[in-house]
Backbone as XML, in Angstrom:
<?xml version="1.0"?>
<chain id="A" units="angstrom">
  <residue number="1" name="MET">
    <atom name="N" x="-62.998" y="149.399" z="135.777"/>
    <atom name="CA" x="-61.751" y="148.966" z="136.249"/>
    <atom name="C" x="-61.692" y="147.984" z="137.653"/>
  </residue>
  <residue number="2" name="GLU">
    <atom name="N" x="-62.541" y="148.781" z="138.650"/>
    <atom name="CA" x="-62.256" y="148.077" z="139.956"/>
    <atom name="C" x="-63.086" y="147.246" z="140.112"/>
  </residue>
  <residue number="3" name="GLY">
    <atom name="N" x="-64.372" y="147.014" z="139.378"/>
    <atom name="CA" x="-65.094" y="145.660" z="139.315"/>
    <atom name="C" x="-64.695" y="144.905" z="138.410"/>
  </residue>
  <residue number="4" name="HIS">
    <atom name="N" x="-63.948" y="145.029" z="137.250"/>
    <atom name="CA" x="-63.302" y="143.840" z="136.660"/>
    <atom name="C" x="-62.111" y="143.168" z="137.664"/>
  </residue>
  <residue number="5" name="LEU">
    <atom name="N" x="-61.440" y="143.700" z="138.272"/>
    <atom name="CA" x="-60.418" y="143.429" z="139.144"/>
    <atom name="C" x="-61.054" y="142.527" z="140.194"/>
  </residue>
  <residue number="6" name="LEU">
    <atom name="N" x="-62.061" y="143.099" z="140.758"/>
    <atom name="CA" x="-62.815" y="142.417" z="142.108"/>
    <atom name="C" x="-63.123" y="141.109" z="141.516"/>
  </residue>
  <residue number="7" name="ARG">
    <atom name="N" x="-63.903" y="140.755" z="140.350"/>
    <atom name="CA" x="-64.402" y="139.739" z="140.048"/>
    <atom name="C" x="-63.591" y="138.919" z="139.436"/>
  </residue>
  <residue number="8" name="GLU">
    <atom name="N" x="-62.240" y="139.171" z="138.873"/>
    <atom name="CA" x="-61.380" y="138.572" z="138.199"/>
    <atom name="C" x="-60.821" y="137.958" z="139.880"/>
  </residue>
  <residue number="9" name="GLY">
    <atom name="N" x="-60.367" y="138.395" z="140.736"/>
    <atom name="CA" x="-59.628" y="138.283" z="142.123"/>
    <atom name="C" x="-60.808" y="137.148" z="142.760"/>
  </residue>
  <residue number="10" name="THR">
    <atom name="N" x="-62.054" y="137.845" z="142.791"/>
    <atom name="CA" x="-62.790" y="136.684" z="143.457"/>
    <atom name="C" x="-63.026" y="135.274" z="142.776"/>
  </residue>
  <residue number="11" name="THR">
    <atom name="N" x="-62.949" y="135.381" z="141.571"/>
    <atom name="CA" x="-63.163" y="134.084" z="140.493"/>
    <atom name="C" x="-62.047" y="133.606" z="140.881"/>
  </residue>
  <residue number="12" name="LEU">
    <atom name="N" x="-60.727" y="133.542" z="140.988"/>
    <atom name="CA" x="-59.525" y="133.439" z="141.249"/>
    <atom name="C" x="-59.660" y="132.591" z="142.685"/>
  </residue>
  <residue number="13" name="ASP">
    <atom name="N" x="-59.920" y="133.340" z="143.579"/>
    <atom name="CA" x="-59.799" y="132.848" z="144.987"/>
    <atom name="C" x="-60.779" y="131.958" z="145.540"/>
  </residue>
  <residue number="14" name="ILE">
    <atom name="N" x="-62.186" y="131.970" z="144.859"/>
    <atom name="CA" x="-63.217" y="131.049" z="145.162"/>
    <atom name="C" x="-63.148" y="130.103" z="144.273"/>
  </residue>
  <residue number="15" name="SER">
    <atom name="N" x="-63.201" y="129.908" z="143.058"/>
    <atom name="CA" x="-63.126" y="129.002" z="142.366"/>
    <atom name="C" x="-62.168" y="128.566" z="141.565"/>
  </residue>
  <residue number="16" name="GLY">
    <atom name="N" x="-61.162" y="129.224" z="141.520"/>
    <atom name="CA" x="-59.870" y="128.802" z="140.879"/>
    <atom name="C" x="-59.965" y="128.992" z="139.643"/>
  </residue>
  <residue number="17" name="ARG">
    <atom name="N" x="-60.673" y="129.777" z="138.778"/>
    <atom name="CA" x="-60.871" y="130.049" z="137.395"/>
    <atom name="C" x="-59.661" y="131.077" z="137.079"/>
  </residue>
  <residue number="18" name="ASN">
    <atom name="N" x="-59.079" y="130.618" z="136.032"/>
    <atom name="CA" x="-58.048" y="131.320" z="135.105"/>
    <atom name="C" x="-57.156" y="131.291" z="136.257"/>
  </residue>
  <residue number="19" name="VAL">
    <atom name="N" x="-56.661" y="130.280" z="137.081"/>
    <atom name="CA" x="-55.520" y="130.188" z="137.931"/>
    <atom name="C" x="-54.104" y="130.166" z="137.192"/>
  </residue>
  <residue number="20" name="ASP">
    <atom name="N" x="-54.338" y="129.938" z="135.962"/>
    <atom name="CA" x="-52.857" y="129.636" z="134.894"/>
    <atom name="C" x="-52.663" y="130.897" z="134.341"/>
  </residue>
  <residue number="21" name="THR">
    <atom name="N" x="-53.686" y="131.963" z="134.401"/>
    <atom name="CA" x="-53.114" y="133.392" z="134.369"/>
    <atom name="C" x="-52.339" y="134.081" z="134.849"/>
  </residue>
  <residue number="22" name="TRP">
    <atom name="N" x="-52.178" y="133.546" z="136.035"/>
    <atom name="CA" x="-51.115" y="134.240" z="137.011"/>
    <atom name="C" x="-50.047" y="133.451" z="137.155"/>
  </residue>
  <residue number="23" name="PRO">
    <atom name="N" x="-49.058" y="134.036" z="137.118"/>
    <atom name="CA" x="-47.329" y="133.610" z="137.073"/>
    <atom name="C" x="-47.527" y="132.567" z="138.310"/>
  </residue>
  <residue number="24" name="ALA">
    <atom name="N" x="-47.015" y="131.625" z="138.179"/>
    <atom name="CA" x="-46.719" y="130.582" z="139.303"/>
    <atom name="C" x="-46.228" y="131.205" z="140.704"/>
  </residue>
  <residue number="25" name="ASP">
    <atom name="N" x="-45.211" y="131.661" z="140.297"/>
    <atom name="CA" x="-44.081" y="132.386" z="141.439"/>
    <atom name="C" x="-44.976" y="133.552" z="142.271"/>
  </residue>
  <residue number="26" name="PHE">
    <atom name="N" x="-45.676" y="134.325" z="141.274"/>
    <atom name="CA" x="-46.808" y="135.280" z="142.056"/>
    <atom name="C" x="-47.795" y="134.448" z="142.954"/>
  </residue>
  <residue number="27" name="ARG">
    <atom name="N" x="-48.369" y="133.341" z="142.500"/>
    <atom name="CA" x="-49.177" y="132.905" z="143.240"/>
    <atom name="C" x="-48.975" y="131.995" z="144.403"/>
  </residue>
  <residue number="28" name="ALA">
    <atom name="N" x="-47.833" y="132.067" z="144.179"/>
    <atom name="CA" x="-46.858" y="131.280" z="145.451"/>
    <atom name="C" x="-46.702" y="132.351" z="146.592"/>
  </residue>
  <residue number="29" name="GLU">
    <atom name="N" x="-46.253" y="133.444" z="145.890"/>
    <atom name="CA" x="-45.719" y="134.739" z="147.222"/>
    <atom name="C" x="-47.204" y="135.207" z="147.981"/>
  </residue>
  <residue number="30" name="VAL">
    <atom name="N" x="-48.152" y="135.170" z="146.984"/>
    <atom name="CA" x="-49.644" y="135.658" z="147.522"/>
    <atom name="C" x="-50.024" y="134.633" z="148.770"/>
  </residue>
  <residue number="31" name="LEU">
    <atom name="N" x="-49.895" y="133.161" z="147.972"/>
    <atom name="CA" x="-50.569" y="132.850" z="149.299"/>
    <atom name="C" x="-49.451" y="132.201" z="150.503"/>
  </residue>
  <residue number="32" name="ARG">
    <atom name="N" x="-48.171" y="132.691" z="150.153"/>
    <atom name="CA" x="-47.094" y="132.541" z="151.229"/>
    <atom name="C" x="-47.584" y="133.830" z="152.508"/>
  </residue>
  <residue number="33" name="ARG">
    <atom name="N" x="-47.869" y="134.929" z="151.776"/>
    <atom name="CA" x="-48.408" y="136.155" z="152.369"/>
    <atom name="C" x="-49.628" y="135.930" z="153.019"/>
  </residue>
  <residue number="34" name="TYR">
    <atom name="N" x="-50.418" y="135.626" z="152.351"/>
    <atom name="CA" x="-51.749" y="135.213" z="152.672"/>
    <atom name="C" x="-52.494" y="133.998" z="152.676"/>
  </residue>
  <residue number="35" name="PRO">
    <atom name="N" x="-52.112" y="133.040" z="153.183"/>
    <atom name="CA" x="-52.427" y="131.481" z="153.526"/>
    <atom name="C" x="-53.989" y="131.392" z="153.570"/>
  </residue>
  <residue number="36" name="ARG">
    <atom name="N" x="-54.505" y="130.381" z="152.867"/>
    <atom name="CA" x="-56.069" y="130.294" z="152.943"/>
    <atom name="C" x="-56.824" y="129.819" z="153.999"/>
  </residue>
  <residue number="37" name="LEU">
    <atom name="N" x="-55.769" y="128.769" z="154.635"/>
    <atom name="CA" x="-56.330" y="128.623" z="156.057"/>
    <atom name="C" x="-57.580" y="127.826" z="156.123"/>
  </residue>
  <residue number="38" name="THR">
    <atom name="N" x="-58.477" y="128.712" z="156.426"/>
    <atom name="CA" x="-59.668" y="128.047" z="156.527"/>
    <atom name="C" x="-61.093" y="128.498" z="155.879"/>
  </residue>
  <residue number="39" name="LEU">
    <atom name="N" x="-60.339" y="129.536" z="154.985"/>
    <atom name="CA" x="-61.103" y="130.171" z="153.635"/>
    <atom name="C" x="-62.400" y="129.401" z="153.379"/>
  </residue>
  <residue number="40" name="VAL">
    <atom name="N" x="-62.129" y="128.130" z="153.069"/>
    <atom name="CA" x="-63.204" y="127.257" z="152.394"/>
    <atom name="C" x="-64.194" y="126.736" z="153.378"/>
  </residue>
  <residue number="41" name="THR">
    <atom name="N" x="-63.760" y="126.511" z="154.591"/>
    <atom name="CA" x="-64.527" y="125.942" z="155.657"/>
    <atom name="C" x="-65.336" y="127.210" z="155.914"/>
  </residue>
  <residue number="42" name="GLU">
    <atom name="N" x="-64.754" y="128.166" z="156.046"/>
    <atom name="CA" x="-65.455" y="129.789" z="156.244"/>
    <atom name="C" x="-66.633" y="130.413" z="155.263"/>
  </residue>
  <residue number="43" name="PHE">
    <atom name="N" x="-66.110" y="130.246" z="154.004"/>
    <atom name="CA" x="-66.930" y="130.759" z="153.039"/>
    <atom name="C" x="-68.372" y="130.028" z="152.402"/>
  </residue>
  <residue number="44" name="THR">
    <atom name="N" x="-67.955" y="128.317" z="152.331"/>
    <atom name="CA" x="-68.641" y="127.363" z="152.554"/>
    <atom name="C" x="-70.007" y="127.708" z="153.536"/>
  </residue>
  <residue number="45" name="ALA">
    <atom name="N" x="-69.736" y="127.636" z="155.176"/>
    <atom name="CA" x="-70.572" y="128.168" z="156.003"/>
    <atom name="C" x="-71.433" y="129.537" z="155.570"/>
  </residue>
  <residue number="46" name="ALA">
    <atom name="N" x="-70.678" y="130.279" z="155.311"/>
    <atom name="CA" x="-71.499" y="131.712" z="155.095"/>
    <atom name="C" x="-72.467" y="131.248" z="154.003"/>
  </residue>
  <residue number="47" name="PHE">
    <atom name="N" x="-71.970" y="130.751" z="152.791"/>
    <atom name="CA" x="-73.105" y="130.441" z="151.554"/>
    <atom name="C" x="-74.383" y="129.594" z="152.214"/>
  </residue>
  <residue number="48" name="VAL">
    <atom name="N" x="-73.890" y="128.594" z="152.668"/>
    <atom name="CA" x="-74.877" y="127.733" z="153.329"/>
    <atom name="C" x="-75.747" y="128.543" z="154.175"/>
  </residue>
  <residue number="49" name="ASP">
    <atom name="N" x="-75.206" y="129.345" z="155.032"/>
    <atom name="CA" x="-76.179" y="130.045" z="155.963"/>
    <atom name="C" x="-77.273" y="131.134" z="155.648"/>
  </residue>
  <residue number="50" name="GLN">
    <atom name="N" x="-76.516" y="131.739" z="154.594"/>
    <atom name="CA" x="-77.207" y="132.597" z="153.886"/>
    <atom name="C" x="-78.407" y="131.591" z="152.670"/>
  </residue>
  <residue number="51" name="ALA">
    <atom name="N" x="-78.280" y="130.327" z="152.161"/>
    <atom name="CA" x="-79.188" y="129.994" z="151.064"/>
    <atom name="C" x="-80.316" y="129.625" z="152.337"/>
  </residue>
  <residue number="52" name="ARG">
    <atom name="N" x="-79.867" y="129.209" z="153.613"/>
    <atom name="CA" x="-80.867" y="128.584" z="154.699"/>
    <atom name="C" x="-81.708" y="129.641" z="154.892"/>
  </residue>
  <residue number="53" name="ARG">
    <atom name="N" x="-81.512" y="130.972" z="154.759"/>
    <atom name="CA" x="-82.185" y="132.423" z="155.535"/>
    <atom name="C" x="-83.131" y="132.501" z="154.364"/>
  </residue>
  <residue number="54" name="LYS">
    <atom name="N" x="-81.948" y="132.482" z="153.205"/>
    <atom name="CA" x="-83.030" y="133.079" z="151.964"/>
    <atom name="C" x="-82.886" y="132.580" z="150.424"/>
  </residue>
  <residue number="55" name="PRO">
    <atom name="N" x="-83.541" y="131.195" z="150.527"/>
    <atom name="CA" x="-84.080" y="130.368" z="149.912"/>
    <atom name="C" x="-83.564" y="130.768" z="148.047"/>
  </residue>
  <residue number="56" name="GLY">
    <atom name="N" x="-83.961" y="131.781" z="147.994"/>
    <atom name="CA" x="-84.275" y="132.141" z="146.703"/>
    <atom name="C" x="-82.950" y="133.041" z="145.838"/>
  </residue>
  <residue number="57" name="CYS">
    <atom name="N" x="-82.377" y="133.316" z="147.097"/>
    <atom name="CA" x="-80.990" y="134.267" z="146.901"/>
    <atom name="C" x="-79.880" y="133.689" z="145.819"/>
  </residue>
  <residue number="58" name="ALA">
    <atom name="N" x="-78.723" y="134.169" z="145.378"/>
    <atom name="CA" x="-77.827" y="133.984" z="144.609"/>
    <atom name="C" x="-76.740" y="132.685" z="145.429"/>
  </residue>
  <residue number="59" name="ALA">
    <atom name="N" x="-76.782" y="132.807" z="146.890"/>
    <atom name="CA" x="-76.162" y="132.096" z="147.524"/>
    <atom name="C" x="-77.008" y="130.551" z="147.553"/>
  </residue>
  <residue number="60" name="ALA">
    <atom name="N" x="-77.962" y="130.626" z="147.628"/>
    <atom name="CA" x="-78.723" y="129.384" z="147.450"/>
    <atom name="C" x="-78.320" y="128.727" z="145.999"/>
  </residue>
  <residue number="61" name="ALA">
    <atom name="N" x="-78.740" y="129.235" z="145.007"/>
    <atom name="CA" x="-77.945" y="128.644" z="143.429"/>
    <atom name="C" x="-77.004" y="128.400" z="143.601"/>
  </residue>
  <residue number="62" name="ALA">
    <atom name="N" x="-75.818" y="129.206" z="144.416"/>
    <atom name="CA" x="-74.091" y="128.104" z="144.223"/>
    <atom name="C" x="-74.122" y="127.250" z="145.244"/>
  </residue>
  <residue number="63" name="VAL">
    <atom name="N" x="-75.052" y="127.138" z="146.202"/>
    <atom name="CA" x="-75.076" y="126.058" z="147.219"/>
    <atom name="C" x="-75.552" y="124.469" z="146.320"/>
  </residue>
  <residue number="64" name="ALA">
    <atom name="N" x="-76.739" y="125.102" z="145.548"/>
    <atom name="CA" x="-77.076" y="123.981" z="144.913"/>
    <atom name="C" x="-76.586" y="123.530" z="143.666"/>
  </residue>
  <residue number="65" name="SER">
    <atom name="N" x="-75.778" y="124.316" z="143.239"/>
    <atom name="CA" x="-74.904" y="124.261" z="141.994"/>
    <atom name="C" x="-73.581" y="123.606" z="142.215"/>
  </residue>
  <residue number="66" name="GLY">
    <atom name="N" x="-73.136" y="123.481" z="143.567"/>
    <atom name="CA" x="-72.012" y="122.516" z="143.768"/>
    <atom name="C" x="-70.719" y="123.744" z="144.286"/>
  </residue>
  <residue number="67" name="VAL">
    <atom name="N" x="-70.944" y="124.774" z="145.143"/>
    <atom name="CA" x="-70.062" y="125.755" z="145.090"/>
    <atom name="C" x="-69.579" y="124.831" z="146.467"/>
  </residue>
  <residue number="68" name="ARG">
    <atom name="N" x="-69.322" y="124.170" z="147.065"/>
    <atom name="CA" x="-68.601" y="123.361" z="148.269"/>
    <atom name="C" x="-67.595" y="123.007" z="147.240"/>
  </residue>
  <residue number="69" name="ALA">
    <atom name="N" x="-67.771" y="121.972" z="146.357"/>
    <atom name="CA" x="-67.188" y="120.920" z="145.449"/>
    <atom name="C" x="-66.204" y="122.055" z="144.915"/>
  </residue>
  <residue number="70" name="ARG">
    <atom name="N" x="-66.367" y="123.138" z="144.225"/>
    <atom name="CA" x="-65.584" y="124.349" z="143.559"/>
    <atom name="C" x="-64.885" y="124.898" z="144.319"/>
  </residue>
  <residue number="71" name="LEU">
    <atom name="N" x="-65.200" y="124.997" z="146.028"/>
    <atom name="CA" x="-64.211" y="125.771" z="146.766"/>
    <atom name="C" x="-63.243" y="124.508" z="146.890"/>
  </residue>
  <residue number="72" name="ALA">
    <atom name="N" x="-63.854" y="123.434" z="147.255"/>
    <atom name="CA" x="-62.478" y="122.734" z="147.731"/>
    <atom name="C" x="-61.944" y="122.274" z="146.612"/>
  </residue>
  <residue number="73" name="ASP">
    <atom name="N" x="-62.199" y="121.959" z="145.498"/>
    <atom name="CA" x="-61.296" y="121.674" z="144.115"/>
    <atom name="C" x="-60.119" y="122.862" z="143.579"/>
  </residue>
  <residue number="74" name="ASN">
    <atom name="N" x="-60.467" y="123.894" z="144.246"/>
    <atom name="CA" x="-59.587" y="125.025" z="143.845"/>
    <atom name="C" x="-58.152" y="124.810" z="144.160"/>
  </residue>
  <residue number="75" name="ARG">
    <atom name="N" x="-57.166" y="124.988" z="142.800"/>
    <atom name="CA" x="-55.893" y="124.320" z="142.843"/>
    <atom name="C" x="-55.198" y="125.407" z="143.987"/>
  </residue>
  <residue number="76" name="LEU">
    <atom name="N" x="-55.787" y="126.392" z="144.201"/>
    <atom name="CA" x="-55.254" y="127.441" z="145.266"/>
    <atom name="C" x="-54.979" y="126.503" z="146.627"/>
  </residue>
  <residue number="77" name="ASN">
    <atom name="N" x="-55.824" y="125.718" z="146.785"/>
    <atom name="CA" x="-56.046" y="125.292" z="148.413"/>
    <atom name="C" x="-54.728" y="124.217" z="148.623"/>
  </residue>
</chain>
């Protein structure tokens, strides 16, 4: 159960997937309490750093497949 919740939350937070499955007023309240501020910049930098150090890792694959754009295009921004 915890793994499922972590996956759903991370997917929503990072790529914005399934954003409409969460009520708009709930999303607004969460974002009011926990604004995203520099999440996109910091998360992208962490992925790029790890990809540079470990070219065969999942972060490198994510960078190569456009994680920057997915982060930037997230409707929660």
